[in-house]
BAFIBA-923368 format. One line per 8 residues: their letters; for each residue x, y, z of C-alpha. Coordinates in nm, 3 decimals. Layout:
N
A	X:Y:Z | ...
***
This chain:
387
MGGQPIIP	-0.052:-2.021:-0.643 | -0.054:-2.179:-0.991 | 0.214:-2.348:-1.197 | 0.580:-2.275:-1.216 | 0.683:-1.941:-1.372 | 0.771:-1.964:-1.740 | 1.144:-1.914:-1.802 | 1.179:-1.727:-2.131
VMGIFLTV	1.459:-1.811:-2.376 | 1.729:-1.549:-2.310 | 1.980:-1.393:-2.548 | 2.344:-1.379:-2.447 | 2.300:-1.011:-2.347 | 2.012:-1.069:-2.102 | 1.748:-0.994:-2.364 | 1.434:-1.192:-2.428
SDEAIKNG	1.431:-1.375:-2.759 | 1.188:-1.289:-3.043 | 1.045:-1.635:-3.010 | 0.972:-1.605:-2.641 | 0.787:-1.275:-2.696 | 0.596:-1.414:-2.993 | 0.497:-1.720:-2.790 | 0.366:-1.511:-2.507
ECTDIYFI	0.640:-1.622:-2.269 | 0.738:-1.269:-2.178 | 0.443:-1.174:-1.962 | 0.337:-1.083:-1.608 | 0.289:-1.408:-1.407 | -0.063:-1.315:-1.309 | -0.179:-1.358:-1.665 | -0.047:-1.724:-1.659
RTEEALQN	-0.231:-1.779:-1.337 | -0.543:-1.622:-1.486 | -0.528:-1.856:-1.783 | -0.492:-2.157:-1.559 | -0.789:-2.061:-1.336 | -1.013:-1.974:-1.625 | -0.926:-2.300:-1.800 | -0.993:-2.505:-1.489
DDINPQVV	-1.338:-2.343:-1.466 | -1.398:-2.371:-1.844 | -1.446:-1.993:-1.878 | -1.339:-1.810:-2.194 | -1.563:-1.519:-2.264 | -1.573:-1.317:-2.581 | -1.439:-0.974:-2.494 | -1.339:-0.644:-2.646
MEVTATSL	-1.055:-0.461:-2.480 | -0.941:-0.108:-2.553 | -0.604:0.054:-2.497 | -0.621:0.410:-2.360 | -0.422:0.663:-2.163 | -0.596:0.862:-1.891 | -0.308:1.109:-1.867 | -0.041:1.232:-2.108
PDSWAVFC	0.294:1.415:-2.068 | 0.157:1.688:-2.285 | -0.189:1.800:-2.415 | -0.155:1.551:-2.712 | 0.050:1.249:-2.802 | 0.158:1.040:-3.099 | 0.056:0.676:-3.141 | 0.349:0.446:-3.220
GLADVLTL	0.446:0.084:-3.179 | 0.153:-0.074:-3.372 | 0.392:-0.253:-3.616 | 0.529:-0.476:-3.342 | 0.175:-0.545:-3.208 | 0.073:-0.667:-3.553 | 0.373:-0.899:-3.568 | 0.296:-1.024:-3.222
LDGVPVTV	-0.073:-1.104:-3.286 | -0.043:-1.222:-3.641 | -0.200:-1.571:-3.628 | -0.367:-1.522:-3.300 | -0.748:-1.565:-3.333 | -0.835:-1.205:-3.265 | -0.951:-0.892:-3.448 | -0.746:-0.581:-3.398
DAMPEGTV	-0.855:-0.222:-3.486 | -0.636:0.071:-3.419 | -0.538:0.421:-3.507 | -0.267:0.413:-3.766 | 0.083:0.487:-3.639 | 0.169:0.855:-3.629 | -0.193:0.957:-3.541 | -0.216:1.236:-3.288
FYRNEPVL	-0.449:1.144:-3.007 | -0.570:1.272:-2.668 | -0.629:1.120:-2.326 | -0.909:0.868:-2.284 | -0.925:0.800:-2.659 | -0.888:0.432:-2.747 | -0.585:0.391:-2.976 | -0.624:0.011:-3.018
RIAGKYRD	-0.884:-0.252:-2.949 | -0.872:-0.625:-2.953 | -1.181:-0.851:-2.987 | -1.159:-1.226:-2.926 | -1.183:-1.507:-2.662 | -1.007:-1.372:-2.363 | -0.789:-1.673:-2.289 | -0.661:-1.663:-2.648
FCRYETSI	-0.473:-1.339:-2.598 | -0.464:-1.235:-2.233 | -0.095:-1.335:-2.181 | 0.002:-1.089:-2.463 | -0.110:-0.783:-2.274 | 0.230:-0.719:-2.120 | 0.410:-0.713:-2.449 | 0.134:-0.517:-2.623
LGFLCHAS	0.147:-0.237:-2.369 | 0.528:-0.253:-2.374 | 0.547:-0.198:-2.742 | 0.296:0.086:-2.740 | 0.396:0.265:-2.424 | 0.767:0.297:-2.507 | 0.743:0.377:-2.876 | 0.463:0.626:-2.833
GIATATAH	0.660:0.806:-2.558 | 0.959:0.843:-2.789 | 0.752:0.960:-3.090 | 0.552:1.198:-2.880 | 0.861:1.367:-2.722 | 1.020:1.388:-3.064 | 0.714:1.558:-3.221 | 0.702:1.822:-2.946
IRLAAGGR	1.075:1.884:-2.973 | 1.055:1.916:-3.344 | 0.779:2.183:-3.308 | 0.982:2.360:-3.044 | 1.283:2.371:-3.287 | 1.090:2.608:-3.516 | 1.222:2.460:-3.843 | 1.572:2.393:-3.716
PVYSFGSR	1.692:2.029:-3.795 | 1.665:1.787:-3.503 | 1.863:1.465:-3.493 | 1.823:1.158:-3.267 | 2.151:1.095:-3.081 | 2.011:0.905:-2.788 | 2.018:0.533:-2.862 | 2.323:0.500:-2.631
RQHPAIAT	2.089:0.602:-2.344 | 1.901:0.276:-2.382 | 1.968:-0.098:-2.418 | 2.124:-0.171:-2.759 | 1.876:-0.440:-2.827 | 1.605:-0.178:-2.878 | 1.807:0.068:-3.082 | 1.602:-0.005:-3.397
MIERSAWI	1.279:0.070:-3.215 | 1.419:0.395:-3.070 | 1.535:0.521:-3.405 | 1.216:0.416:-3.581 | 0.999:0.588:-3.319 | 1.208:0.903:-3.337 | 1.186:0.906:-3.712 | 0.808:0.867:-3.694
GGVDGVSN	0.814:1.160:-3.444 | 0.983:1.378:-3.702 | 1.356:1.387:-3.646 | 1.569:1.476:-3.961 | 1.816:1.195:-3.906 | 1.935:0.935:-3.650 | 2.281:0.823:-3.531 | 2.253:0.446:-3.478
TCAPEGMP	2.373:0.212:-3.753 | 2.091:-0.032:-3.671 | 1.823:0.217:-3.767 | 1.565:0.085:-4.015 | 1.633:0.160:-4.381 | 1.481:0.474:-4.521 | 1.620:0.743:-4.292 | 1.950:0.937:-4.285
VVGTMPHA	2.216:0.793:-4.046 | 2.418:1.092:-3.930 | 2.716:1.183:-3.709 | 3.080:1.278:-3.739 | 3.311:1.241:-3.445 | 3.331:1.180:-3.065 | 3.567:1.358:-2.827 | 3.767:1.037:-2.807
FVMCYRKP	3.854:1.068:-3.179 | 3.981:1.427:-3.127 | 4.181:1.313:-2.821 | 4.365:1.047:-3.023 | 4.556:1.322:-3.207 | 4.817:1.564:-3.091 | 4.599:1.863:-3.154 | 4.243:1.915:-3.269
EDAWRSFD	4.350:2.038:-3.622 | 4.512:1.702:-3.686 | 4.188:1.521:-3.600 | 3.975:1.750:-3.810 | 4.201:1.719:-4.113 | 4.216:1.341:-4.074 | 3.839:1.330:-4.067 | 3.820:1.551:-4.372
RSAPESVP	4.056:1.314:-4.558 | 3.879:0.995:-4.448 | 3.503:1.071:-4.451 | 3.300:1.042:-4.762 | 3.222:1.365:-4.949 | 2.853:1.320:-4.866 | 2.924:1.351:-4.490 | 2.913:1.713:-4.380
RIMLCDTW	3.231:1.848:-4.222 | 3.088:1.917:-3.875 | 3.383:1.948:-3.636 | 3.359:1.890:-3.258 | 3.487:2.205:-3.093 | 3.513:2.188:-2.712 | 3.757:1.912:-2.641 | 4.058:2.090:-2.498
CDEKSESL	4.000:2.468:-2.514 | 3.712:2.705:-2.494 | 3.443:2.680:-2.766 | 3.527:3.009:-2.937 | 3.895:2.923:-2.980 | 3.834:2.574:-3.116 | 3.550:2.686:-3.338 | 3.771:2.946:-3.511
RAAECGAA	4.043:2.691:-3.558 | 3.793:2.439:-3.707 | 3.654:2.703:-3.941 | 4.005:2.768:-4.062 | 4.034:2.394:-4.132 | 3.728:2.408:-4.353 | 3.448:2.318:-4.113 | 3.097:2.348:-4.258
AVRLDTPR	2.964:2.357:-3.895 | 3.095:2.342:-3.546 | 2.938:2.113:-3.291 | 2.924:2.233:-2.928 | 2.882:1.944:-2.688 | 2.987:2.131:-2.380 | 2.928:1.939:-2.052 | 2.683:2.105:-1.824
SRRGNMRA	2.952:2.132:-1.550 | 3.147:2.371:-1.781 | 2.866:2.545:-1.946 | 2.796:2.848:-1.736 | 2.578:3.070:-1.949 | 2.531:2.864:-2.257 | 2.356:3.134:-2.453 | 2.649:3.368:-2.402
IIEEVRWE	2.889:3.086:-2.518 | 2.682:3.037:-2.837 | 2.653:3.406:-2.904 | 3.028:3.454:-2.856 | 3.107:3.174:-3.093 | 2.869:3.313:-3.354 | 3.016:3.659:-3.315 | 3.378:3.549:-3.355
LDAHGFKN	3.293:3.321:-3.657 | 3.114:3.609:-3.826 | 3.384:3.869:-3.737 | 3.652:3.644:-3.891 | 3.473:3.586:-4.219 | 3.301:3.255:-4.135 | 2.936:3.358:-4.152 | 2.852:3.045:-4.354
VKIFLSGG	2.980:2.818:-4.071 | 2.682:2.683:-3.877 | 2.651:2.598:-3.509 | 2.528:2.250:-3.404 | 2.434:2.202:-3.036 | 2.434:1.865:-2.859 | 2.501:1.717:-2.517 | 2.209:1.681:-2.282
VTREDVIA	1.985:1.908:-2.482 | 1.628:1.929:-2.359 | 1.312:2.067:-2.511 | 1.360:2.372:-2.293 | 1.708:2.418:-2.435 | 1.572:2.391:-2.786 | 1.328:2.674:-2.713 | 1.597:2.882:-2.541
YRDCVDAF	1.857:2.856:-2.823 | 1.661:2.798:-3.145 | 1.725:3.159:-3.246 | 2.102:3.124:-3.236 | 2.166:2.754:-3.312 | 2.131:2.601:-3.662 | 2.064:2.235:-3.558 | 2.027:2.016:-3.256
GIGGAIAN	2.140:1.667:-3.159 | 1.899:1.530:-2.894 | 1.995:1.235:-2.672 | 1.805:1.143:-2.360 | 1.521:1.382:-2.415 | 1.413:1.152:-2.696 | 1.548:0.809:-2.606 | 1.455:0.846:-2.229
APVIDFAM	1.124:1.019:-2.301 | 0.840:0.949:-2.047 | 0.640:0.648:-2.170 | 0.278:0.695:-2.253 | 0.098:0.521:-1.963 | -0.144:0.314:-2.159 | -0.375:0.065:-1.998 | -0.567:-0.221:-2.161
DIVEIEGE	-0.924:-0.275:-2.024 | -1.228:-0.475:-2.105 | -1.515:-0.259:-2.232 | -1.749:-0.536:-2.359 | -1.817:-0.899:-2.249 | -2.031:-1.138:-2.452 | -2.184:-0.835:-2.632 | -2.269:-0.638:-2.313
QKAKRGKR	-2.113:-0.306:-2.234 | -1.899:-0.354:-1.922 | -1.599:-0.167:-1.775 | -1.425:-0.149:-1.440 | -1.448:0.162:-1.226 | -1.280:0.461:-1.381 | -1.318:0.332:-1.738 | -1.583:0.402:-2.001
SGVKQVYA	-1.777:0.097:-2.112 | -1.862:0.012:-2.470 | -1.674:-0.003:-2.803 | -1.585:0.344:-2.934 | -1.477:0.521:-3.244 | -1.277:0.849:-3.259 | -1.354:1.101:-3.542 | -1.130:1.383:-3.661
KKNGEHIM	-1.278:1.702:-3.802 | -1.095:1.900:-4.069 | -0.969:2.146:-3.806 | -0.810:1.855:-3.614 | -1.074:1.845:-3.337 | -1.151:1.490:-3.216 | -1.486:1.352:-3.112 | -1.522:1.011:-2.933
LPLSQKGP	-1.860:0.833:-2.976 | -1.997:0.483:-2.922 | -1.919:0.272:-3.228 | -2.288:0.229:-3.294 | -2.345:0.607:-3.328 | -2.287:0.782:-3.657 | -1.996:1.033:-3.669 | -2.031:1.408:-3.744
EGAVPLIE	-2.069:1.522:-4.097 | -1.740:1.530:-4.282 | -1.538:1.381:-3.991 | -1.302:1.096:-4.055 | -1.300:0.785:-3.836 | -0.953:0.725:-3.699 | -0.968:0.366:-3.580 | -0.914:0.114:-3.870
NFICNGNV	-0.902:-0.266:-3.896 | -0.556:-0.419:-3.905 | -0.610:-0.783:-3.807 | -0.927:-0.979:-3.892 | -0.969:-1.323:-3.734 | -0.598:-1.363:-3.689 | -0.498:-1.238:-4.032 | -0.315:-0.914:-4.088
VQDSWMQE	-0.515:-0.719:-4.349 | -0.297:-0.403:-4.361 | 0.058:-0.327:-4.240 | 0.191:-0.019:-4.068 | 0.426:0.177:-4.287 | 0.698:0.389:-4.119 | 0.715:0.668:-4.380 | 0.338:0.705:-4.389
ARRRTIQG	0.336:0.722:-4.009 | 0.605:0.991:-4.021 | 0.403:1.208:-4.262 | 0.091:1.158:-4.049 | 0.277:1.276:-3.736 | 0.426:1.583:-3.906 | 0.083:1.683:-4.046 | -0.094:1.622:-3.718
AALENLSQ	0.156:1.805:-3.507 | 0.150:2.100:-3.745 | -0.232:2.115:-3.717 | -0.205:2.099:-3.340 | 0.057:2.380:-3.343 | -0.167:2.606:-3.553 | -0.468:2.534:-3.326 | -0.275:2.649:-3.022
KPS	-0.161:2.980:-3.175 | -0.372:3.289:-3.095 | -0.578:3.402:-3.394
***
């Protein structure tokens, strides 16, 4: 059955260390057994492998997670070509390919797919939610729904997907970190007004005065009281067990705020908000805080398959053989062709070189990826609207 399983170096919180991942020690055991058998038989073919998804949660998805793959494979004797992060792609399109001697990189497949599947799922869900919000700000509030060791990845992927800010303090630099108060803060005071006024005294002036307004009483009552305390916005985080007709609650809060002279006070909705909720309430809510619908988004079910061995086109059943390129027309339409075939006039090839013979030749920049997602998603949105 092969050698003994590798025991990765663990962190104190049951996480795998960076070193273990980089060394290929975090992998499925069958890759270790594959290495051993191929080595015993002195077999190490030159292959090209492509990463594709045969199905997607929606009609299109956003490619994300490449930065970690580049870090993983930096120094490994392979060549890596990929779509830049933030690229909108479709099912069956290769988003990444690796060329090299199979034994040199086979054990990294587990981590490569893990990086890409999870990050792309978050970025994709975020991009669709952002479109659904119709211009209303969307914030990532979901890092608490996942292991804290991956909070940075979650917030980075959500930012690339298009959120307007994130909540976790371990987010990468270059994005707004937002949030005001939890229910526990309000409950530490005798009455909500004491908590809101304390927050107003303590928070920096740059932090918006968004007051949580559903801790003890109904949303309408607490929202009016918060407005009287100077709230710029009220946040409704009503648990689903108490919601009833949420639209009626929101409309009632809006009516009472307006009727009492607080038309400038905005309504911020959070608490288990889904894409369907965003669509349902975007006409009466000013901003959304999204938790699990972003952080727990369905992963993109990528697979990594050989498409060429020793220069010959080969693929397993259900996969398309041969190395490919994907071209984008000006209208956003994609065309996939064999790499040897010339692309359509004016179309842009989407797969670029990132690692050449083990050396990283270009990095993946988060802000560029974000812009690419927003532009690509906007083009998709236009193409789906009736003319």
